[in-house]
C-alpha positions in Angstrom: -147.1 -99.6 52.0 -150.7 -99.7 53.2 -153.4 -101.6 51.2 -156.1 -99.4 49.6 -158.9 -101.2 51.4 -157.5 -100.1 54.8 -157.2 -96.5 53.9 -159.9 -94.0 54.8 -160.6 -90.4 54.1 -158.6 -88.1 51.9 -155.6 -90.5 51.9 -157.6 -93.1 50.0 -158.9 -90.5 47.6 -155.5 -89.4 46.5 -154.2 -92.9 45.9 -157.4 -93.8 44.0 -157.0 -90.7 41.8 -153.3 -91.6 41.2 -154.2 -95.2 40.4 -157.0 -94.1 38.0 -154.6 -91.6 36.3 -151.9 -94.2 36.0 -154.3 -96.7 34.5 -155.6 -94.1 32.0 -152.1 -93.2 31.0 -151.2 -96.9 30.5 -154.4 -97.5 28.4 -153.6 -94.5 26.2 -150.0 -95.6 25.7 -151.0 -99.2 24.8 -153.7 -97.9 22.4 -151.2 -95.6 20.7 -148.6 -98.4 20.4 -151.2 -100.7 18.8 -152.2 -98.1 16.3 -148.6 -97.2 15.4 -147.8 -100.9 15.2 -150.5 -101.5 12.7 -149.2 -98.7 10.5 -145.7 -100.2 10.7 -147.0 -103.6 9.5 -148.7 -102.1 6.5 -145.6 -100.1 5.7 -143.3 -103.2 5.9 -145.8 -105.2 3.9 -146.0 -102.6 1.2 -142.2 -102.3 1.1 -142.0 -106.1 0.6 -144.4 -105.9 -2.3 -142.3 -103.2 -3.9 -139.1 -105.2 -3.6 -140.9 -108.3 -5.0 -142.0 -106.2 -8.1 -138.5 -104.9 -8.6 -137.1 -108.4 -8.5 -139.7 -109.6 -11.0 -138.7 -106.7 -13.4 -135.0 -107.6 -13.0 -135.8 -111.2 -13.7 -137.8 -110.2 -16.8 -135.0 -108.0 -18.0 -132.5 -110.9 -17.5 -134.8 -113.2 -19.5 -135.0 -110.7 -22.3 -131.2 -110.5 -22.5 -130.9 -114.3 -22.6 -133.4 -114.5 -25.5 -131.3 -112.0 -27.5 -128.1 -114.1 -27.1 
């Protein structure tokens, strides 16, 4: 494989275009992964809060039953 700095003419242009396209694709993929990852964190955090509230309600109900006994 030849180094880009030694290439001249149209051969260098093609590789440069391919490299630029590959970099752009990688940048878009990483950006998309970061955005989707942040949505996932918010979803998991919200689910954790919902589970915590359900546990609190269950605990309150159990306390109410204890008081009646």
